[in-house]
VOLO-321701 format. One record per residue (C-alpha): residue number from 1; x, y, z. Coordinates in Angstrom, 1 decimal, padded with zeros to 4 digits. Last residue first. Layout:
<r num="NUM" east="X" north="Y" up="Z"/>
...
END
This chain:
<r num="120" east="-054.6" north="209.6" up="-083.9"/>
<r num="119" east="-051.0" north="210.1" up="-082.8"/>
<r num="118" east="-052.0" north="212.4" up="-080.0"/>
<r num="117" east="-050.9" north="215.9" up="-079.4"/>
<r num="116" east="-054.4" north="217.2" up="-079.9"/>
<r num="115" east="-055.2" north="216.3" up="-076.3"/>
<r num="114" east="-052.6" north="218.9" up="-075.3"/>
<r num="113" east="-054.7" north="221.6" up="-077.0"/>
<r num="112" east="-057.5" north="220.3" up="-079.2"/>
<r num="111" east="-055.8" north="221.4" up="-082.4"/>
<r num="110" east="-052.1" north="222.1" up="-081.8"/>
<r num="109" east="-051.7" north="225.6" up="-083.3"/>
<r num="108" east="-053.3" north="226.8" up="-080.1"/>
<r num="107" east="-056.9" north="227.5" up="-079.7"/>
<r num="106" east="-056.7" north="227.7" up="-075.9"/>
<r num="105" east="-053.7" north="229.9" up="-076.4"/>
<r num="104" east="-050.6" north="230.3" up="-074.2"/>
<r num="103" east="-052.1" north="228.1" up="-071.5"/>
<r num="102" east="-051.8" north="225.1" up="-073.9"/>
<r num="101" east="-048.0" north="225.5" up="-073.9"/>
<r num="100" east="-047.9" north="225.2" up="-070.1"/>
<r num="99" east="-050.3" north="222.2" up="-070.3"/>
<r num="98" east="-047.7" north="220.3" up="-072.3"/>
<r num="97" east="-045.2" north="220.7" up="-069.5"/>
<r num="96" east="-047.3" north="218.8" up="-067.0"/>
<r num="95" east="-048.3" north="216.0" up="-069.4"/>
<r num="94" east="-044.7" north="215.0" up="-070.4"/>
<r num="93" east="-043.0" north="215.8" up="-067.1"/>
<r num="92" east="-043.4" north="212.4" up="-065.6"/>
<r num="91" east="-041.6" north="210.8" up="-068.5"/>
<r num="90" east="-038.4" north="212.6" up="-067.4"/>
<r num="89" east="-036.4" north="215.5" up="-068.7"/>
<r num="88" east="-034.6" north="216.1" up="-072.0"/>
<r num="87" east="-035.7" north="213.0" up="-073.9"/>
<r num="86" east="-038.8" north="212.8" up="-071.6"/>
<r num="85" east="-040.2" north="215.9" up="-073.4"/>
<r num="84" east="-039.7" north="214.3" up="-076.8"/>
<r num="83" east="-043.2" north="212.8" up="-076.9"/>
<r num="82" east="-044.7" north="216.2" up="-076.9"/>
<r num="81" east="-042.8" north="217.2" up="-080.0"/>
<r num="80" east="-043.8" north="213.8" up="-081.5"/>
<r num="79" east="-047.4" north="215.0" up="-081.2"/>
<r num="78" east="-046.8" north="217.6" up="-083.9"/>
<r num="77" east="-045.9" north="215.0" up="-086.6"/>
<r num="76" east="-049.4" north="214.4" up="-087.9"/>
<r num="75" east="-050.1" north="218.1" up="-088.1"/>
<r num="74" east="-047.0" north="218.6" up="-090.3"/>
<r num="73" east="-044.6" north="220.8" up="-088.3"/>
<r num="72" east="-044.1" north="224.5" up="-088.9"/>
<r num="71" east="-047.2" north="225.3" up="-086.8"/>
<r num="70" east="-045.4" north="223.9" up="-083.7"/>
<r num="69" east="-042.5" north="226.3" up="-083.8"/>
<r num="68" east="-044.1" north="229.3" up="-082.2"/>
<r num="67" east="-045.5" north="227.2" up="-079.3"/>
<r num="66" east="-042.0" north="225.7" up="-078.9"/>
<r num="65" east="-040.5" north="229.2" up="-078.7"/>
<r num="64" east="-043.0" north="230.4" up="-076.1"/>
<r num="63" east="-042.3" north="227.3" up="-074.0"/>
<r num="62" east="-038.6" north="227.8" up="-074.2"/>
<r num="61" east="-038.9" north="231.4" up="-073.2"/>
<r num="60" east="-041.0" north="230.6" up="-070.2"/>
<r num="59" east="-038.5" north="228.0" up="-069.1"/>
<r num="58" east="-035.7" north="230.5" up="-069.5"/>
<r num="57" east="-037.5" north="233.1" up="-067.4"/>
<r num="56" east="-038.3" north="230.6" up="-064.7"/>
<r num="55" east="-034.7" north="229.4" up="-064.4"/>
<r num="54" east="-033.3" north="227.0" up="-067.0"/>
<r num="53" east="-032.0" north="223.4" up="-067.3"/>
<r num="52" east="-035.0" north="221.4" up="-068.3"/>
<r num="51" east="-036.6" north="224.2" up="-070.3"/>
<r num="50" east="-033.3" north="224.8" up="-072.3"/>
<r num="49" east="-033.2" north="221.1" up="-073.0"/>
<r num="48" east="-036.8" north="221.1" up="-074.2"/>
<r num="47" east="-036.0" north="224.1" up="-076.4"/>
<r num="46" east="-033.2" north="222.1" up="-078.0"/>
<r num="45" east="-035.7" north="219.3" up="-078.8"/>
<r num="44" east="-038.0" north="221.9" up="-080.3"/>
<r num="43" east="-035.2" north="223.1" up="-082.6"/>
<r num="42" east="-034.4" north="219.6" up="-083.6"/>
<r num="41" east="-038.1" north="219.0" up="-084.2"/>
<r num="40" east="-038.2" north="222.0" up="-086.5"/>
<r num="39" east="-035.2" north="220.6" up="-088.5"/>
<r num="38" east="-036.8" north="217.1" up="-088.8"/>
<r num="37" east="-040.2" north="218.5" up="-089.7"/>
<r num="36" east="-038.6" north="220.6" up="-092.4"/>
<r num="35" east="-036.9" north="217.6" up="-093.9"/>
<r num="34" east="-040.2" north="215.7" up="-093.8"/>
<r num="33" east="-041.3" north="213.3" up="-091.2"/>
<r num="32" east="-042.9" north="210.0" up="-092.5"/>
<r num="31" east="-040.0" north="207.9" up="-091.3"/>
<r num="30" east="-040.4" north="209.1" up="-087.7"/>
<r num="29" east="-044.0" north="208.0" up="-087.8"/>
<r num="28" east="-043.1" north="204.7" up="-089.4"/>
<r num="27" east="-040.7" north="203.9" up="-086.5"/>
<r num="26" east="-043.4" north="204.3" up="-083.8"/>
<r num="25" east="-043.8" north="207.1" up="-081.3"/>
<r num="24" east="-046.4" north="206.7" up="-078.6"/>
<r num="23" east="-043.8" north="206.6" up="-075.9"/>
<r num="22" east="-044.5" north="204.5" up="-072.7"/>
<r num="21" east="-041.6" north="202.2" up="-073.7"/>
<r num="20" east="-042.1" north="198.5" up="-073.1"/>
<r num="19" east="-042.2" north="197.6" up="-076.8"/>
<r num="18" east="-038.9" north="199.4" up="-077.3"/>
<r num="17" east="-038.4" north="200.1" up="-081.0"/>
<r num="16" east="-040.1" north="203.5" up="-080.8"/>
<r num="15" east="-038.0" north="204.3" up="-077.7"/>
<r num="14" east="-034.8" north="203.7" up="-079.5"/>
<r num="13" east="-035.8" north="205.6" up="-082.6"/>
<r num="12" east="-036.9" north="208.6" up="-080.5"/>
<r num="11" east="-033.6" north="208.5" up="-078.6"/>
<r num="10" east="-031.5" north="208.4" up="-081.8"/>
<r num="9" east="-033.6" north="211.2" up="-083.2"/>
<r num="8" east="-033.4" north="213.3" up="-080.0"/>
<r num="7" east="-029.6" north="213.0" up="-080.1"/>
<r num="6" east="-028.1" north="210.6" up="-077.6"/>
<r num="5" east="-026.4" north="212.0" up="-074.5"/>
<r num="4" east="-022.7" north="211.1" up="-074.7"/>
<r num="3" east="-021.5" north="208.7" up="-072.0"/>
<r num="2" east="-019.3" north="210.2" up="-069.3"/>
<r num="1" east="-015.6" north="210.0" up="-069.1"/>
END
């Protein structure tokens, strides 16, 4: 029997608590998320799983869906969507995949494009 994959929230809490993790998530950031943020982040996490396991059309659909969902997050929570990429894939995909969303609109709902996905 294989181990069950952790939910995005379990994973985010674990990497936030790990001082060696490359993630920029910290426990206070997760605690500041609203109910709407949590539901939107769950949808975005599902999109990352689709992206990780899809053909080109599926990956494109996942990127378009994430782009559409980002405005529903509080601006201070949007970077967590980027930090969830490794939950579904690998840390090395974090910057690469982000640039695909930025290509949809240089003035995307994430101010500053991928650079706007920072915790600051």
